[in-house]
TIVO-256512 format. One record per residue (C-alpha): residue in three letters; x, y, z. Coordinates in steps of 0.001 Angstrom, whole numbers. Layout:
BEGIN
{code ALA	c1 X	c2 Y	c3 Z}
...
This chain:
BEGIN
{code MET	c1 -612	c2 -31341	c3 -139975}
{code LYS	c1 -1058	c2 -34513	c3 -142020}
{code PHE	c1 -2667	c2 -32531	c3 -144829}
{code ASN	c1 220	c2 -30047	c3 -144976}
{code LEU	c1 2751	c2 -32870	c3 -145014}
{code LEU	c1 910	c2 -34665	c3 -147827}
{code LYS	c1 651	c2 -31432	c3 -149796}
{code ALA	c1 4369	c2 -30835	c3 -149396}
{code LEU	c1 5194	c2 -34351	c3 -150571}
{code LEU	c1 2985	c2 -33964	c3 -153656}
{code LEU	c1 4594	c2 -30624	c3 -154524}
{code THR	c1 8042	c2 -32141	c3 -154103}
{code ALA	c1 7146	c2 -35094	c3 -156349}
{code SER	c1 5727	c2 -32761	c3 -159008}
{code PHE	c1 8856	c2 -30600	c3 -158931}
{code PHE	c1 11072	c2 -33679	c3 -159186}
{code ALA	c1 9128	c2 -34909	c3 -162223}
{code PHE	c1 9449	c2 -31465	c3 -163788}
{code CYS	c1 13200	c2 -31469	c3 -163207}
{code LEU	c1 13501	c2 -34882	c3 -164823}
{code SER	c1 11703	c2 -33571	c3 -167903}
{code LEU	c1 14189	c2 -30705	c3 -168091}
{code ASP	c1 17068	c2 -33202	c3 -167982}
{code GLY	c1 15758	c2 -34869	c3 -171133}
{code GLN	c1 13455	c2 -37477	c3 -169619}
{code PRO	c1 10085	c2 -37327	c3 -171430}
{code LEU	c1 6964	c2 -36831	c3 -169384}
{code PRO	c1 4262	c2 -39516	c3 -169660}
{code VAL	c1 2368	c2 -39375	c3 -172968}
{code PRO	c1 -1293	c2 -38376	c3 -172455}
{code ALA	c1 -3770	c2 -41158	c3 -173094}
{code THR	c1 -5454	c2 -39161	c3 -175844}
{code SER	c1 -2145	c2 -38860	c3 -177746}
{code THR	c1 -1551	c2 -42597	c3 -177447}
{code ALA	c1 -5100	c2 -43313	c3 -178590}
{code GLU	c1 -4738	c2 -41020	c3 -181609}
{code GLN	c1 -1482	c2 -42710	c3 -182618}
{code LEU	c1 -3018	c2 -46179	c3 -182301}
{code PHE	c1 -6072	c2 -45002	c3 -184235}
{code GLN	c1 -3960	c2 -43730	c3 -187142}
{code GLU	c1 -1943	c2 -46978	c3 -187141}
{code ALA	c1 -5218	c2 -48922	c3 -187276}
{code LEU	c1 -6382	c2 -46932	c3 -190305}
{code SER	c1 -3021	c2 -47512	c3 -192036}
{code ALA	c1 -3145	c2 -51244	c3 -191293}
{code LYS	c1 -6659	c2 -51457	c3 -192739}
{code LYS	c1 -5558	c2 -49568	c3 -195836}
{code ASP	c1 -2695	c2 -52071	c3 -196260}
{code GLY	c1 -5156	c2 -54970	c3 -195997}
{code ASN	c1 -4019	c2 -56185	c3 -192550}
{code ILE	c1 -7513	c2 -56310	c3 -191053}
{code ASP	c1 -6716	c2 -58413	c3 -187974}
{code ASN	c1 -3931	c2 -56076	c3 -186913}
{code ALA	c1 -6114	c2 -53058	c3 -187697}
{code ILE	c1 -8887	c2 -54398	c3 -185442}
{code THR	c1 -6475	c2 -54990	c3 -182551}
{code LEU	c1 -4962	c2 -51520	c3 -182930}
{code TYR	c1 -8388	c2 -49899	c3 -183069}
{code GLU	c1 -9624	c2 -51722	c3 -179961}
{code ASN	c1 -6466	c2 -50700	c3 -178105}
{code ALA	c1 -7007	c2 -47110	c3 -179209}
{code VAL	c1 -10539	c2 -47143	c3 -177781}
{code LYS	c1 -9296	c2 -48735	c3 -174548}
{code SER	c1 -6685	c2 -45995	c3 -174277}
{code SER	c1 -9228	c2 -43204	c3 -174788}
{code SER	c1 -12846	c2 -43399	c3 -175871}
{code THR	c1 -12506	c2 -40004	c3 -177601}
{code VAL	c1 -11581	c2 -41833	c3 -180832}
{code LEU	c1 -15170	c2 -43105	c3 -181003}
{code ALA	c1 -16171	c2 -39645	c3 -182215}
{code LYS	c1 -14002	c2 -40108	c3 -185341}
{code ASP	c1 -14772	c2 -41778	c3 -188674}
{code ASP	c1 -13459	c2 -45329	c3 -188190}
{code ASP	c1 -13573	c2 -46248	c3 -191912}
{code GLY	c1 -15492	c2 -49453	c3 -191181}
{code LEU	c1 -13170	c2 -50724	c3 -188432}
{code VAL	c1 -15970	c2 -51120	c3 -185885}
{code GLN	c1 -18010	c2 -53298	c3 -188224}
{code ALA	c1 -14929	c2 -55329	c3 -189103}
{code ALA	c1 -14243	c2 -55829	c3 -185383}
{code ARG	c1 -17846	c2 -56845	c3 -184785}
{code GLU	c1 -17806	c2 -59458	c3 -187554}
{code SER	c1 -14450	c2 -60859	c3 -186441}
{code ARG	c1 -15369	c2 -61063	c3 -182737}
{code GLU	c1 -18781	c2 -62570	c3 -183499}
{code LYS	c1 -17134	c2 -65301	c3 -185566}
{code GLN	c1 -14670	c2 -66093	c3 -182764}
{code PHE	c1 -17425	c2 -66190	c3 -180155}
{code ASN	c1 -19725	c2 -68424	c3 -182201}
{code LEU	c1 -16898	c2 -70954	c3 -182548}
{code SER	c1 -16624	c2 -71242	c3 -178745}
{code PRO	c1 -19441	c2 -69514	c3 -176828}
{code GLU	c1 -18207	c2 -71033	c3 -173570}
{code ASN	c1 -14860	c2 -69229	c3 -173938}
{code SER	c1 -14837	c2 -66263	c3 -171550}
{code GLU	c1 -12135	c2 -64395	c3 -173491}
{code ALA	c1 -14099	c2 -64666	c3 -176745}
{code PHE	c1 -17179	c2 -63348	c3 -174955}
{code ASP	c1 -15290	c2 -60444	c3 -173347}
{code ASN	c1 -13784	c2 -59414	c3 -176700}
{code LEU	c1 -17201	c2 -59393	c3 -178364}
{code ASP	c1 -18758	c2 -57669	c3 -175366}
{code PHE	c1 -16189	c2 -54855	c3 -175603}
{code VAL	c1 -17021	c2 -54251	c3 -179260}
{code TYR	c1 -20767	c2 -54106	c3 -178617}
{code ARG	c1 -20783	c2 -52274	c3 -175281}
{code VAL	c1 -18018	c2 -49732	c3 -175898}
{code CYS	c1 -17211	c2 -49511	c3 -179620}
{code LEU	c1 -20805	c2 -49773	c3 -180852}
{code GLY	c1 -22513	c2 -48565	c3 -177693}
{code ASP	c1 -25112	c2 -51263	c3 -178252}
{code GLN	c1 -25653	c2 -53348	c3 -175134}
{code ARG	c1 -28873	c2 -54682	c3 -176575}
{code GLY	c1 -26960	c2 -56093	c3 -179529}
{code MET	c1 -25313	c2 -58465	c3 -177056}
{code PHE	c1 -28688	c2 -59925	c3 -176087}
{code PRO	c1 -28577	c2 -63062	c3 -178305}
{code PHE	c1 -24913	c2 -63626	c3 -177456}
{code LEU	c1 -25604	c2 -63265	c3 -173725}
{code LYS	c1 -28279	c2 -65935	c3 -173964}
{code LYS	c1 -25928	c2 -68182	c3 -175902}
{code ALA	c1 -23074	c2 -67633	c3 -173427}
{code TYR	c1 -25452	c2 -68184	c3 -170496}
{code ALA	c1 -26412	c2 -71583	c3 -171899}
{code ALA	c1 -22818	c2 -72563	c3 -172680}
{code THR	c1 -20807	c2 -71421	c3 -169650}
{code GLU	c1 -20160	c2 -73587	c3 -166614}
{code ASP	c1 -18768	c2 -70713	c3 -164545}
{code ALA	c1 -21312	c2 -70000	c3 -161787}
{code GLN	c1 -20326	c2 -66350	c3 -161376}
{code ARG	c1 -20498	c2 -65658	c3 -165110}
{code LYS	c1 -23836	c2 -67420	c3 -165313}
{code THR	c1 -25162	c2 -65089	c3 -162618}
{code ASP	c1 -23730	c2 -62011	c3 -164362}
{code TYR	c1 -25145	c2 -63046	c3 -167751}
{code LYS	c1 -28591	c2 -63660	c3 -166268}
{code ALA	c1 -28604	c2 -60241	c3 -164583}
{code ARG	c1 -27753	c2 -58520	c3 -167859}
{code ILE	c1 -30345	c2 -60538	c3 -169783}
{code ASP	c1 -33039	c2 -59526	c3 -167286}
{code GLN	c1 -31966	c2 -55860	c3 -167457}
{code ILE	c1 -32083	c2 -55784	c3 -171264}
{code GLU	c1 -35496	c2 -57467	c3 -171331}
{code LEU	c1 -36793	c2 -54845	c3 -168900}
{code GLU	c1 -35403	c2 -51980	c3 -171008}
{code MET	c1 -36851	c2 -53502	c3 -174187}
{code ALA	c1 -40302	c2 -53694	c3 -172596}
{code GLU	c1 -40082	c2 -50069	c3 -171418}
{code GLU	c1 -38915	c2 -48804	c3 -174824}
{code ALA	c1 -41598	c2 -50801	c3 -176650}
{code ALA	c1 -44246	c2 -49064	c3 -174538}
{code TRP	c1 -42641	c2 -45674	c3 -175197}
{code LYS	c1 -42424	c2 -46373	c3 -178941}
{code GLU	c1 -46087	c2 -47338	c3 -179084}
{code ARG	c1 -47068	c2 -44057	c3 -177428}
{code ALA	c1 -44776	c2 -42090	c3 -179770}
{code GLU	c1 -46174	c2 -43809	c3 -182886}
{code GLN	c1 -49716	c2 -43102	c3 -181782}
{code ALA	c1 -48903	c2 -39421	c3 -181263}
{code ALA	c1 -47153	c2 -39260	c3 -184670}
{code ALA	c1 -50164	c2 -40852	c3 -186393}
{code GLU	c1 -52465	c2 -38296	c3 -184803}
{code ARG	c1 -50223	c2 -35430	c3 -185965}
{code GLU	c1 -50040	c2 -36867	c3 -189502}
{code ALA	c1 -53810	c2 -37236	c3 -189707}
{code ALA	c1 -54260	c2 -33648	c3 -188581}
{code ALA	c1 -51713	c2 -32433	c3 -191154}
{code GLU	c1 -53440	c2 -34380	c3 -193970}
{code LYS	c1 -56786	c2 -32944	c3 -192979}
{code ALA	c1 -55388	c2 -29410	c3 -193014}
{code ALA	c1 -53705	c2 -29996	c3 -196416}
{code ALA	c1 -56942	c2 -31338	c3 -197908}
{code ALA	c1 -58869	c2 -28333	c3 -196650}
{code LYS	c1 -56285	c2 -25962	c3 -198114}
{code LYS	c1 -56332	c2 -27770	c3 -201469}
{code ALA	c1 -60122	c2 -27611	c3 -201613}
{code ALA	c1 -60047	c2 -23884	c3 -200888}
{code LEU	c1 -57471	c2 -23264	c3 -203630}
{code THR	c1 -59484	c2 -25336	c3 -206135}
{code ASP	c1 -62626	c2 -23347	c3 -205419}
{code LYS	c1 -60739	c2 -20080	c3 -205837}
{code SER	c1 -59122	c2 -21237	c3 -209103}
{code ALA	c1 -62514	c2 -22214	c3 -210549}
{code SER	c1 -64059	c2 -18881	c3 -209640}
{code ASP	c1 -61131	c2 -16902	c3 -211088}
{code SER	c1 -60881	c2 -18793	c3 -214441}
{code PRO	c1 -62203	c2 -16793	c3 -217444}
{code ILE	c1 -64883	c2 -18426	c3 -219617}
{code ARG	c1 -63741	c2 -18734	c3 -223248}
{code ASP	c1 -66340	c2 -18973	c3 -226008}
{code PHE	c1 -65556	c2 -21353	c3 -228846}
{code SER	c1 -69126	c2 -21435	c3 -230200}
{code ASP	c1 -67866	c2 -20674	c3 -233696}
{code GLY	c1 -66767	c2 -24306	c3 -233878}
{code SER	c1 -63140	c2 -23518	c3 -234650}
{code ALA	c1 -61147	c2 -26526	c3 -233366}
{code LYS	c1 -57950	c2 -24915	c3 -234547}
{code THR	c1 -58508	c2 -21933	c3 -232269}
{code GLN	c1 -58899	c2 -24255	c3 -229267}
{code ASN	c1 -55622	c2 -26103	c3 -229915}
{code VAL	c1 -53409	c2 -23128	c3 -230659}
{code ILE	c1 -51037	c2 -22268	c3 -227765}
{code SER	c1 -49222	c2 -18962	c3 -227832}
{code GLU	c1 -45481	c2 -18666	c3 -227210}
{code GLU	c1 -46215	c2 -16809	c3 -224011}
{code ASP	c1 -48410	c2 -19672	c3 -222791}
{code ALA	c1 -45740	c2 -22247	c3 -223703}
{code GLU	c1 -43050	c2 -20264	c3 -221908}
{code ALA	c1 -45254	c2 -19841	c3 -218889}
{code ALA	c1 -45969	c2 -23597	c3 -218865}
{code ALA	c1 -42246	c2 -24389	c3 -219114}
{code GLU	c1 -41455	c2 -22022	c3 -216278}
{code LYS	c1 -44202	c2 -23553	c3 -214204}
{code ALA	c1 -42887	c2 -27074	c3 -214870}
{code ALA	c1 -39345	c2 -25969	c3 -213965}
{code ALA	c1 -40614	c2 -24343	c3 -210784}
{code ILE	c1 -42499	c2 -27521	c3 -209863}
{code ALA	c1 -39381	c2 -29658	c3 -210528}
{code ALA	c1 -37215	c2 -27289	c3 -208468}
{code ALA	c1 -39748	c2 -27330	c3 -205658}
{code LYS	c1 -39825	c2 -31145	c3 -205694}
{code LYS	c1 -36034	c2 -31301	c3 -205619}
{code GLU	c1 -35877	c2 -28816	c3 -202775}
{code ALA	c1 -38551	c2 -30754	c3 -200897}
{code ALA	c1 -36602	c2 -33999	c3 -201392}
{code GLU	c1 -33405	c2 -32381	c3 -200116}
{code GLU	c1 -35247	c2 -30929	c3 -197146}
{code ALA	c1 -36772	c2 -34325	c3 -196408}
{code ALA	c1 -33354	c2 -35993	c3 -196566}
{code GLU	c1 -31861	c2 -33337	c3 -194291}
{code GLU	c1 -34797	c2 -33670	c3 -191932}
{code ALA	c1 -34407	c2 -37461	c3 -191849}
{code LYS	c1 -30686	c2 -37084	c3 -191141}
{code ASN	c1 -31330	c2 -34578	c3 -188347}
{code GLU	c1 -34084	c2 -36771	c3 -186945}
{code LYS	c1 -31690	c2 -39694	c3 -186799}
{code LEU	c1 -29008	c2 -37554	c3 -185138}
{code ASN	c1 -31539	c2 -36213	c3 -182653}
{code GLU	c1 -32609	c2 -39768	c3 -181861}
{code GLU	c1 -28968	c2 -40749	c3 -181322}
{code LEU	c1 -28443	c2 -37698	c3 -179121}
{code ALA	c1 -31537	c2 -38411	c3 -177044}
{code LEU	c1 -30766	c2 -42131	c3 -176835}
{code ASN	c1 -27206	c2 -41636	c3 -175600}
{code THR	c1 -28281	c2 -38870	c3 -173220}
{code GLY	c1 -30830	c2 -41254	c3 -171719}
{code LYS	c1 -28262	c2 -44020	c3 -171474}
{code MET	c1 -25859	c2 -41686	c3 -169691}
{code ARG	c1 -28523	c2 -40658	c3 -167196}
{code ARG	c1 -29346	c2 -44278	c3 -166401}
{code LEU	c1 -25656	c2 -45062	c3 -166069}
{code ASP	c1 -25152	c2 -42117	c3 -163720}
{code VAL	c1 -27762	c2 -43595	c3 -161397}
{code ARG	c1 -26106	c2 -47004	c3 -161540}
{code LEU	c1 -22654	c2 -45486	c3 -161002}
{code LYS	c1 -23880	c2 -43583	c3 -157955}
{code ASP	c1 -25430	c2 -46721	c3 -156454}
{code LEU	c1 -22331	c2 -48732	c3 -157242}
{code ALA	c1 -20053	c2 -46108	c3 -155669}
{code GLU	c1 -22105	c2 -46303	c3 -152468}
{code LEU	c1 -21935	c2 -50104	c3 -152568}
{code ILE	c1 -18148	c2 -50002	c3 -153034}
{code GLU	c1 -17812	c2 -47665	c3 -150052}
{code LEU	c1 -19926	c2 -50051	c3 -147987}
{code LYS	c1 -17819	c2 -53034	c3 -149031}
{code GLU	c1 -14605	c2 -51137	c3 -148258}
{code ASN	c1 -15896	c2 -50451	c3 -144750}
{code ASN	c1 -16855	c2 -54100	c3 -144422}
{code LEU	c1 -13374	c2 -55122	c3 -145560}
{code SER	c1 -11812	c2 -52854	c3 -142925}
{code MET	c1 -13990	c2 -54458	c3 -140265}
{code VAL	c1 -12961	c2 -57959	c3 -141349}
{code VAL	c1 -9291	c2 -56923	c3 -141272}
{code GLY	c1 -9824	c2 -55652	c3 -137724}
{code ASP	c1 -11527	c2 -58922	c3 -136743}
{code LEU	c1 -8610	c2 -60887	c3 -138180}
{code GLU	c1 -6059	c2 -58848	c3 -136248}
{code ASN	c1 -7973	c2 -59420	c3 -133023}
{code ALA	c1 -8329	c2 -63151	c3 -133726}
{code GLN	c1 -4612	c2 -63506	c3 -134536}
{code GLN	c1 -3723	c2 -61662	c3 -131351}
{code GLU	c1 -6001	c2 -63970	c3 -129382}
{code PHE	c1 -4432	c2 -66980	c3 -131068}
{code SER	c1 -910	c2 -65784	c3 -130219}
{code MET	c1 -1904	c2 -65700	c3 -126561}
{code ASN	c1 -3852	c2 -68952	c3 -126655}
{code ALA	c1 -3089	c2 -71283	c3 -129536}
{code SER	c1 -6182	c2 -73402	c3 -129017}
{code ALA	c1 -7983	c2 -75313	c3 -131755}
{code ALA	c1 -11008	c2 -73035	c3 -131398}
{code ASN	c1 -8898	c2 -69901	c3 -131848}
{code ARG	c1 -7137	c2 -71447	c3 -134840}
{code LYS	c1 -10490	c2 -72268	c3 -136396}
{code GLU	c1 -11669	c2 -68711	c3 -135772}
{code VAL	c1 -8604	c2 -67292	c3 -137520}
{code GLU	c1 -9108	c2 -69532	c3 -140557}
{code ALA	c1 -12794	c2 -68626	c3 -140772}
{code ILE	c1 -12028	c2 -64893	c3 -140720}
{code LYS	c1 -9349	c2 -65374	c3 -143378}
{code LEU	c1 -11981	c2 -66929	c3 -145626}
{code ARG	c1 -14293	c2 -63999	c3 -144923}
{code LEU	c1 -11489	c2 -61608	c3 -145768}
{code LYS	c1 -10769	c2 -63400	c3 -149040}
{code LYS	c1 -14443	c2 -63252	c3 -150021}
{code ALA	c1 -14719	c2 -59585	c3 -149040}
{code LYS	c1 -11678	c2 -58725	c3 -151160}
{code LYS	c1 -13073	c2 -60631	c3 -154142}
{code ASP	c1 -16470	c2 -58916	c3 -153820}
{code LEU	c1 -14818	c2 -55511	c3 -153637}
{code GLU	c1 -12659	c2 -56154	c3 -156703}
{code THR	c1 -15714	c2 -57368	c3 -158638}
{code GLN	c1 -17642	c2 -54199	c3 -157820}
{code LYS	c1 -14662	c2 -51984	c3 -158684}
{code GLN	c1 -14278	c2 -53743	c3 -162039}
{code SER	c1 -17975	c2 -53212	c3 -162741}
{code PHE	c1 -17604	c2 -49550	c3 -161827}
{code LYS	c1 -14667	c2 -49189	c3 -164222}
{code GLU	c1 -16577	c2 -50868	c3 -167072}
{code LEU	c1 -19596	c2 -48608	c3 -166522}
{code GLN	c1 -17351	c2 -45542	c3 -166577}
{code GLU	c1 -15861	c2 -46706	c3 -169887}
{code LEU	c1 -19365	c2 -47238	c3 -171246}
{code ARG	c1 -20419	c2 -43762	c3 -170139}
{code SER	c1 -17410	c2 -42293	c3 -171943}
{code ALA	c1 -18442	c2 -44143	c3 -175103}
{code TYR	c1 -21981	c2 -42754	c3 -174889}
{code HIS	c1 -20559	c2 -39278	c3 -174328}
{code ALA	c1 -18408	c2 -39596	c3 -177466}
{code ARG	c1 -21511	c2 -40504	c3 -179470}
{code LYS	c1 -23336	c2 -37486	c3 -178058}
{code ILE	c1 -20476	c2 -35282	c3 -179252}
{code ARG	c1 -20628	c2 -36854	c3 -182730}
{code ALA	c1 -24392	c2 -36280	c3 -182924}
{code LYS	c1 -24023	c2 -32673	c3 -181772}
{code ARG	c1 -21400	c2 -32058	c3 -184439}
{code GLY	c1 -23707	c2 -33513	c3 -187072}
{code LEU	c1 -26518	c2 -31226	c3 -185929}
{code GLY	c1 -24210	c2 -28215	c3 -185876}
{code ILE	c1 -24709	c2 -27674	c3 -182141}
{code ILE	c1 -20935	c2 -27666	c3 -181713}
{code SER	c1 -18174	c2 -27254	c3 -184280}
{code ASP	c1 -15634	c2 -29884	c3 -185319}
{code GLU	c1 -12961	c2 -27996	c3 -183387}
{code ASP	c1 -14841	c2 -28263	c3 -180058}
C-alpha cells in the first residue's frame, strides 16, 4: 500500500513538472550542459588572458560534471595546478588552500600521489586534530601504494630486460646468417691485369641501384621511426588505461566498504535517536538530576554520531567524484587508442 502511494505521488510530481514545462517554465538544465557551458567560458577567458577567472570557471565545470576531463583543456589544468600550489605554499595551514589544491590534483589531474609532498607539509602545519588524522591516513596509504608499485615496476623491468636480451640474441643470429649467405653468393671478380681504372668504374645501373637502395634504407628508417613513435604513444595510452582501470578497481573496493560503514553508522544513529527519545520520556516523568544527565549524555552521543555519519558521507562523495575522473581518463585513453570513436 505504501509503495503504491509513493509511486502515485512520484507520477503526480513528474506530471506536474511536465505541465510546468509546457507553460513556459524551463526544466532543470542537465549537469553536463552546465559543465560544457562553463568549460567553453573557461577557454574563452583563458584566450582573453583572464587566467584566474578561467581557472575558477574550469574548476566549476569539473565540479558540475567530470565528463569535461575527457576534453582538451588547453593548459587550464596546469595553470590551475601552478596557481593552487602557489596559494597553498603561502599558507600550508590554511584548510581552504589545501582543499583547492587537493581538488586539482585528485580530480582534475587524477594524481593523488602528486599531493604527497603537500600532504606532508599540511600535516606538519595544521593544528586541526581531525585534519591531522586525515592527512596521516592518506600519507600512509600513498606510501603503501608506492611500495607496491615499486615492487611491480622492478618485476616488469626485469621481464622487459629478459625480452630485450632475447630479441638482441635473435637479431644477431639472423644478421650472422645473412652475412654468411651474402659472402657465399658474392661473385669473385678477377682484376689480375692490374687495371685500377677497371676497379673504380661504376656503371650507371650500379649507381642507380645504389641510389634506390639508399632511398629504400632512408624510407625504412623513417617508417621505423614513425612506428616507434606510434608505439610509444600507444604504450603510454595503454599505461594510462591500465593505471586508471586499476585505480577504479581499488576505489570500487573502498566505496563498497564505505557504503557498508555508512549503513552501519546510520543504524547506530537510529539507535541513539531511540535512546534519546526513551531518556526524554523518562525525564518528563521524573525530572531527576540523574535523568537530566542521561539526556545530556545521549545528546552528545547523537551529535557525535551525526558528525561521524556526515564525515563518511562526504568521503563517499569525494571518492565517487574521483572515480568519475578516472573513468573520464579511461575514455580519453580509449579514444586515443581507437578503441572507441570520438562520438562515443
